[in-house]
N, C-alpha and C positions, 0 to 999 in steps of 0.2 A: 452264525451271529444271530442272536435273538433280537426280536423287535424291542427297541428301547421304550422304557416307561416315559410317557409324555410328561408326567410330573417332573421327572428328572430333566427332561429337555427344557421345560419351562423355567426351571431353576437355573440351568446353565445360561439361558439367554438373559436372565435378570443379572447374573454375575457379570456378563460381558457388558451389558448396557450400563450397569452401575459402576463398573470399574474395579470392584472389590467384592469379597465375600461379605464384608461388613455392611456395605451399601445394599446388597441384595437381601441380606437377612432383615435389615430395617424395612425395606420396601415390602417384603413378603410377610413380615411379622413372625419370623422363625428364628430359632437360635442359630448362631453362626456355624456351630458344629453340624447342625442338620443340613445346612446349605452345602458345606464342604463335603459331607458324606454323600449327598445326593449327586453332586458332580462326579465324585469318585466312582460311584456305582454306574453312572452313565458311561464313563470312560471304560470301565470294566466290561459293560455290555457291548460297547463298540470295539473294544480291543485296541484302542488308540488313545494317546494322551492329547487332550484338547487344550489344556491350560498349563502354562509354566508358572509356578507359584514362587513368590519371594516373600520376605517378611512383611512388606508393605503393600504389595500390589500383585496383580495377576496379568499375564500376557497370553494372547492366543498363539498357539502353535500354527504351523501351516495347515495342518489338518483341522485345527479348531476354526481357523478363518473360513475354510471351505464349508465346514459343517454349519457354522453359525449363519453364513449367508443364505443357506438353503432353509434351515429349520426356522429362522426368524420370519421369513416370508410365509412359510407354511402355518406357523402359529398365529401370525397376524391375520391370515385368511380365516382360520378357525374362530378366532376371537371376533373378527368382523361379522362373520355369519351368525354367531351366537348372540352378539349384541344387537345386530339388526333385527333378529327375530324377537328379542326381548323388547326392543323399542316399539315394534309393531303391536305387541300384545299388551302394552301398559302405557300409562301416562308417564311423562318424564319424572324421574325421581332419583334420589341419591345425593351424594356429596360432590361438590366442585370446590377445589382449593385454588385460590387466587392470591397472587402476591403483587405488591406495588410499594413504592415509596410512601412514607407516612402522609406527606402533604397531598399527594395525588389521591390517596385512598380516602382521606378525610374530606377534602374539598370537592372532589369530583365523583369518585366511585361510590361513596356512601349513598347518594341520592339515586344513582342508577341501579345499584343492587337492591335498594328498597323497592323500587318499581318492579324489578325482575322477579323477586320472590313473591310479590303480590300476584303477579301473572302466572307464576309456576310454583304453587305452594308445596309441591312434592319435592322440590330441589332445595337442598341445604347448602348455603355458600359459606365457606370458611375463608376469612381474609387473613393473610399474613402480611402485616405492614412492617417493613424494615428497610433500612438503607443498604442492606447487603443483597447482592445479586445471588439468589438461591439457584442451586443446580436443580432444575425442574424434575429431571428423571430421578436423581438420587433422593430428593426430599419429597417426592410424591405430590408435586404441584401441577395442576392442570393448565393454568393460564397465568400470564404475567403481563402487567402494563409497565413498560419501561421507556425511559427517556434517554436520548443520546445514542452513541454508537453501540451496535450489537456485535459482540465478539464471537458468540457461539453460532457457527454456521449450520449446526445441526437443528436449529430451531426454525420453525415457520413463523414469519413475521408479517403482520398486516399494519401498514402505516395508517395512523388516524389523525395526522396533523403534526404540529410542531409545538415546542414549548416557548414560543416567542414571548418576550416581555412586552406588556402594553401599559399605557398610562391610565391610571384610575384616580378618582377622587369621590368624596361624598357630595351629594347635592348641596348640603348645608355649606360646605367649604366654598363651592363654586358660587353660591349665592352671595356669600360674604366677600370673597376675594375677586370674583370675576374670573371666568375661564380664559386661558391663553388662546389667542387666535393663530399663533405661529410657534414654531419651535423656539425661536429667539426669545419669545415672551416668557418661556419657562424660567429664564434667568431671574425674573422678578417675582416668581411665585415661591410659596413655602413648599419645599420639596422634602419628601421623606426618603432618606438615603440608605442604601444597602452597602455595608462595609466601607463607609467613607472615612476620610481622615479630616479632622478639624472642620467638619460641617461643609465640605466642598466635594464635588464630584463632577465628572464629565459624562454626559449621556450622549450616545451615538444612536440616532434613530434613522430608520429607512422609511421613506414615503414618496409622494408624487415627484419630489425634486431629487430623488436619489438619497444618498446618505447625508444627513445634517448632524452637526455636532454643536452642543451647547453646554456651557459651564453653569451648573446649578448649585444652589446653596440651601441648606436646611438646618433647622435647630435641633433636629432629632435624626440620628442614624442608628442602625441596628444590624446585627448579623443573622437575623432570622426574618423570613418573609411573613411568618404568622404574626409577628409583632407589628411589622409595617402595615399589614392588613388591618389590625385593630386600630392603629393610629389613623388610617384612612377613614375607617368607620366612625371614629370619634371626631372627624372633621379637621384632622391635623395637617392636611396638605395633600399634595399629589405624589403618588408613588409609581415607580416603574417596576412591575413585578410580573412573573409568569401568569398567563391567563388562568391556569389551574388554581392559583391561589384564591381567586375571588369570583369564579364562575357563578356560584350560587348567589353571591351578593348582587351581581349584575342582573341576574334573572329576577330577583326580588326588588330591584330598584334601590338597594341600599348604597350601591356604587354605580358610577357611570364612566364610560370611556371619555378620556380627554384626548383631543387631537386624534380622532379615531382612524385617520389615514396613516398614522405612524406607529411603528413598532420596532423593537430591537430583536433581531433574529435569534432563535434558540435552536436547540437540538431537536431531532425528530422524535415523535412519540409513537410507540408501537404496542399492539397487542400481540404477544408471542405465546407459542405453545410447542411442546415437543413434536418433532416430525413423526407422523404416523399415517398409515393409509386410512385407518378408521378412527374417527373421533366419536366417543359416546354422545348420544343425543343430548344429554343434559349439558355436556361441555360445549357442544356446538351451539346450542341455544344461547348460553350465556356469552360465548365468544362473539356471536353475531350481534347480540344485544349491546354488548360493550362497544364493539366497533362502530355501530350506528350511532349510539349515544355519544361517544367521544367525538365523532365527526360533527355531530350537531352542536355539541358543547363548544367546540373550538371556534365556532362562528357566532355564538350567542351574543357575545359582547358587541360585535359589529351590527348584528340584527337590531338590537335595541336602539342604536343610533341611526338606523336607516342606511347602514353601510354594509349590508350583508354581502359576503363574498361567497364564491362557489366553494363548496367543501372539497378538500382533497380526496382523491379516489383511494380506496383501500387497495393495496397491492400485496403480493406474496413475494417474499425474498428473504 
């Protein structure tokens, strides 16, 4: 048996990781026929079938499983060594692709990314803003900022807080109407409602007294948090929105927290990336920058009101 061509081995691992010849071809920038031919040559060199092909997908044979487990670790070690040497010899540079929901990208990540590229001018950040959960491996994405439950157990996730909803209003509105001193007093305020019927809604808030519920009314309701944000900025009333919606507005003093001890619980917020032993320096730099920045941003609203809380710890899981 001849020594296999490492290029064929690398193509084989991409097919396995992408789940198809099409995904591997897209990731490698090669024609699908070239990818298929490369795997066939590897099988011929080894004298064993590694993949079972169907019209829509590929599946590893028993020999393919054993071979992939070994060569993927070996290739990862080679790539790690090569990338580590490259990192030592040059300043961080290259492309990092990041995906997130549109509202998180616009309201939170834009400011963080602007600071990052000023600090690392050799790194180019490509943002993919979409409501769709991209397959990071198949679509060549390095990092994702995601809210809610994570279903893909193959990803490494670092928790950076939660998307709890908080109460906000413009200083002009509070000067005109007077701010509420308790949850019950929200009932007499002009509230900006999210997906409400006939100008009424029930807000459930968690604070020093546990869970408190209040029926609120408003002359304006909308199905979009961006619209509610603009209404708050215009002095239209008090809104209950995720903190990511108006983090920059609070930093700049355009909005302030109302009843800062209270919030409505939301899903967890994570920075996630494909599981790998080695992460390129440019990706690791942006990952750590975003983790720190999001941890700080999640407490900014409290800090301005003298209610700063301890930031949640980043965890891997």
